[in-house]
N, C-alpha and C positions, 0 to 999 in steps of 0.2 A: 505948327512947323510947316514951312512951304513945301510944295510938291518937289520931289527930287527929280532932276532931269534924267530922262531915259537915254541911255547910250544907243547909238546906231549899231546894228549888228555888224561884226567884222568878219572878213574872210579869214581862212586859215593862215594865209601868208601874212595878213595884217597882224594877227594875234602873235605869230612867231616873231615878226619884226618888232612889235611893241615889247615883248618879253625880253628880247635881246637888248633893246635900248635901255630897259630898266636895269638889266644885269650890268651892262657897261657903265651906266651912270653910277651904280653902286660901287663897282670895282675901282673907279677913279679915286675913291677915298682910302684905298688899301695899298699897302706896300706889296712888293712882288710875291713874298712868301704867303701873305694872307690871301692875296688874289688867287694864287695857285691852289690853296687849300679850299677856298670857296668853290672854284670851278671843278675841282676833283670831287667835292661833295655833291655838287649838282649832277655831275656825270654819273655818279653812283646811284643817286636817287632816280634819275631818268632811266638808267639801265634796269633798275629794280621795277619801275613802273611798267616798262615795256615787257619785261619778263612776266609780270603778273597778268597783264592784258593778254599776252600770247597764251598763257595757261588757261585763262578764262575762255578765250575763243576756241581753243582746242577741245576743252571739256564741253562747251556748248555744241560744237560741231558734231562730236561723238553722240551726244544725246539726241540731236535732231535726226541723225541717221538712224538711231535706234527706233524712232517713231514708226517709220515705214517698215521696219523689220519685226515689229512687235505684233503678235497675232492674238493677243488676249487683252481684256479690259484691265485686269489687275496690273499687267505689265505696263500698259499705257499710263495708269495712275502713278506707278512708280517713277516713270520718266517725267511725268508732269510735275510731281513733287520735287524731283531733283532739279528741274529747270527753274521752278519757282524759288528754290533755295539759292541757286546760282544767281538769279536775278536780284534777290534780296541782298546777297553779299556784295554784288556789284554796285547796287544803288547806295548802300551805306558807305561805300568808299568814294564814289564819284558824284552822287546826288544828281544824276542826269535824268530828268523826266522824259525827254524825247527818246533816249536810249532804252529806258524801261518800257515805254509805250511800244516802241518798235519791236523789241524782242518778245515781249509777252504776246502781242498780237500775232506775230509770225508763228511762234511755236504752238499757239492755241489753234490757229487755222489748220496747221498740220495735224494736230491731235484730233480735231473735229473731223477732218477729212478721213483719217484712218479709222476713226470710230464709225463713220458712215459705211466704210467698206466692210468692217466686221459685222455691222448690223445687216447689211445686204446678204452676207454669207449666212448669218444666223437665220434670217427669214427664209432663205432658200433651203437650208437644212431642215427647217420646220415645215416644209411643204408649201410655203406661201409664194414661192417663185421669186423672180427678180423684178425690179421696178418695171411696170408695164409701159411707162412713159418717161420721157426726159423730165428731170426735176432739178431743183437748185436749192441749196441751203443758203439763206441770207441772214446776216447778223445785223443787229440794231444796237441801240444804246452805246455804251463806251466801246464795245467791240466794233460796232458799225463805224464809229468815228476813229478807229485804230488807236484807241486810248486805253487799251487794257492795262490793268494794274495787278498787284499781287493777289488780291481777292476778287474772284470772278463768279458770275452766275450766268445762266443761260438766257440770252435774249435773241432767239432765233425764230424765223418763219420758214415755211416750206411752200414753194410754188411748183406745180407740175403742169405738164402739157394738157391740152384740151383733147376731147374725144374719147376719153376712157369710161365715161359714165359712172354708174354707181360702183362698179367693180373696182375702178381706179380709186374712187373716193375711199372705199373700204380698205384697199391695200395701203394707201398712204396714211390712213388713220392708224392702222396697226403698226406700220413702219415708224410713224412719228412717235407713238407712245413708247415703242421699244427704244428708239433713239434717245428720247429724253431720259429714260432710266439708265441707259448705258453711258450717256454723257455724264450723268451724276456719279456713276461708278468710276469714271476716269478723272473726276475732280472738278467738273463744272456743276456748281450747285444749282438746284432748281430755282427758278425765278419766283420770288415771293409775290410778284404781280401777275404770275401765270402767263408771261409773255414767252410762250413755248409752243412748238407745233403740235403738242399733245392737246392743246386747247384749240378747238375748231376755228376760233377767231384768227388763228395764226397759221393756218394751212389752207390750201385750196388750189384749184386749177387756175390757170392764167385768167380765164374768163370770169371765174368766180371771184378772184381777187379784184379784177377791174370793176365788176358790179358792186362789190362791197365798198371799195373806195369811192365810187361814184355816189353811192347811197349816203356815205358819211358827209361828203362835201355838199350834198344837197339837203342835208338835215332830215333825212328820211328815217333815222333812228331816234329813239326817245332820249337816250342818255347822252346829252350834249357834252358834258364834262368828260365822260369816258371816251367818246368818239374823238374829241379834240386831243386827248392824251394819246390815243392810238395813232392819230396823224402825226403828232410830234415825234413819237417813237419811230414811225416809218421814215421820217425825214432823214434819219441817220443810216438808212439801209445800205448794206455793202455785200457784194458777192463773196462767198466763202468757198463753196464747193458745188460740184454738179455741173449742170448746163449753164454756161456763162451767158449765152445769148438770151435764154429765158429770164434769168435774173436781171439782165440789163433792160429788157423790155418792161418788166414790172416796176423797176426802180424809176425808169424814165417816165412811165405812166403816172406814178404816184407824185413825183415832183412836178409834173406838168399840171396836175389837178390842183395842187397847192398854189401854183401861180395863177391859174385860170380863175379860181374862185376866191376873189379878194376878201370876201367876208370871212372865209375860213382863216386866211393868213392874218386878217385883222384881229380875229379872236385869239389866235396864238400870240400875236404881238401884245395885245392887252394883258393876257396872262403873264407874259414875260416881264412887262414893265411894272406889274403889280407885285412881283416877287420881292419879299422883304429881304433887307440886308442887315448884317450885324453892325449897324451904325446907330448911335444914339442921336438925339436931337441936335447935339452940339458937334456931331461928326466924329465922336470918339468911338472906340470899339465898344459894342454892346455885348454884355454877357448876362446869363441867367442870374437873377437876384436871389433865388432860393431853390430848394429841391435838390435832387440827386446831382444835377449838373450846375450847381451854383458856381459862378466864376468862369463858366465855359460857354461856348456857343457852338451850334451845329454848323460845322465848316461846310458840309455838303449843301444843306438847304439854304443857308444864309450867306453864302459867298460863291462857292464853286458852281453850283447848279444855275444860279441867275446869270453868271457869265456865259456859260455854255449855251444856255437857252436863248439869251438875247443875241449872241453872235449868230446862232442858227437862224433866227428870224430874218436878220438882214441878208444872210447868205441865200436863203430860199427866195426872198424877194428879188434879189439880183440875179437869180438863176445860176448861182455858183455851184459847180459840180463837186467840189471838195467836201469831204465829210468831217475831217479832223478840225478841231477848234483853231489850232495854229494855222492850218492851211486855209481855212475860211477867212481868218483875219488878214492873212497875206493877200489873198485874192481881193478882199474888200478894199485894201489899200491900193492895189494895182488898178482897180476900176474907179477909184476916186471917192469911195464912201468914207474912207478914213485917211487922215493925214498920217505922215510917217510917225509923228510923235504919238498920236492916238493909237496907231497900230502897235508900235513898240511897247507902249504902256500896257495895252491889253494882253499882249503876248507875255510880258513880264508878270502881269497879274495871274495869268493862267499857270505859268510855271511855278510861281510862289505858292499859290493855293493848292496846286496838285502835289507839289513836293510835301506839303504838310499832310495832305490826305494819305499819301503813301507811307509817310512816317507813322501816322496813326494806325494804318493797317499792320505795319511791322510790330507795333506795340501789342496789337491784338494777337498776331501770330505767335509772339513770344510770351503771351500770357500776362503782359504788364497791365493791360486794361481790357474791359469787356467789349466796348463798341469802338468802331473806327470812324465815328462822325464828330464827336465832341472834342474841342480843342480849348485848352486853357491858355490864352495868350500871355498871361502874366507869368507863366513859367518859361517864357522865351526872352531872349535879350531884347532890350528896348529898341534896337535898330530893326530887329526882325518884326516886332510888333508894329512898328511904323510902316514897314513894307506891306504888311497885311492890310493896315488901315488905308494906305495909298491905293492898294489893289481894289478895295471896296469903293473908294471914291471914284475910281475909273469906271467901275461897273455902274455906279449911280449915274455917271455922266453918259454912259452908253444907253441906259434906260431912258434918259431924257431925250437923247437923239431919236430913239425909236418912237417915243411918245409923240414927238413933234412930227416925224416923218409919216406916221400913220394917223395923225389927227385924232389921237385918243383923248377923250374928254374925261 
């Protein structure tokens, strides 16, 4: 089947105009009574939709205000659960990936910030005092890219000011360990990869962080694969709470190193282009041939992650400040790395693959299946299967572009 053309994104005014043209085109086949009935029905449905959205927005606004007014972790967990439930309801009705990303990221930032405040109070009550230096909480991973979804874990680092010596190191060690536990109580699962400030790799003073990153890009550490993965994770760093200027300096430093040391970026690019896709030799969808996941494929590892990773590489290489995948694609189009067709195709691929990731998460939340990674494409309509296949072909094309640009043999 040939590749489907990708539509150019329309403005709100264009969408409304197109819809009205479609309605008028349909009405010309009806008599006066039938046309009036159709318009009345449309008016009723639109009014119902507006009312539903207003109710959702009001409920969301009340819950967001509750975050700042909540003084205990159990209360924050309750608000978190209600916001997640609200977002799930909204997604199942409108299937908007950007809306879910934006809402989940925004309320989790507020929850993390309020948890920080409660931890400071708890440390002070325990006789540990308040933070002795400015500090910042920085998110990475999907949170760093502002792509939070319904199931989340902790991907945070902490950086604090210089000059505090061992006393400051000890304070922020205890602070970080308590923060990780309290975030877990609020509903932020602990990271299975231990990318949390309770791990000394993910906390330190600004100078300690700069030395650590410098050592990584100079290959002064033994575990190359782990160091490369750490750099990839830091590439999505985003300020969440605390001292904004401190966070800004660390993020700027890390991205500058990635650009300055081309061999590091080349290693990241090589890893990205070698990521496998769920495509067979004949460019059909590939699925497991046997075992527990027979007839399925890992949507995250064999589709979504390669797209995110490869877009990230180009964005870093071009010095693009955006961290979200869609934002990076748009910037790459603006500076000439992507044609409009390529950019639109990649954005469409991201939205399609992420939609199915979220739907898998909902199945896990509702107890329908155990993991949120494996998708059976043959349970989907043929048109949707083809959209997924086309998405994979676009990612494969992107890998080829990076392979050529970085002269990877």
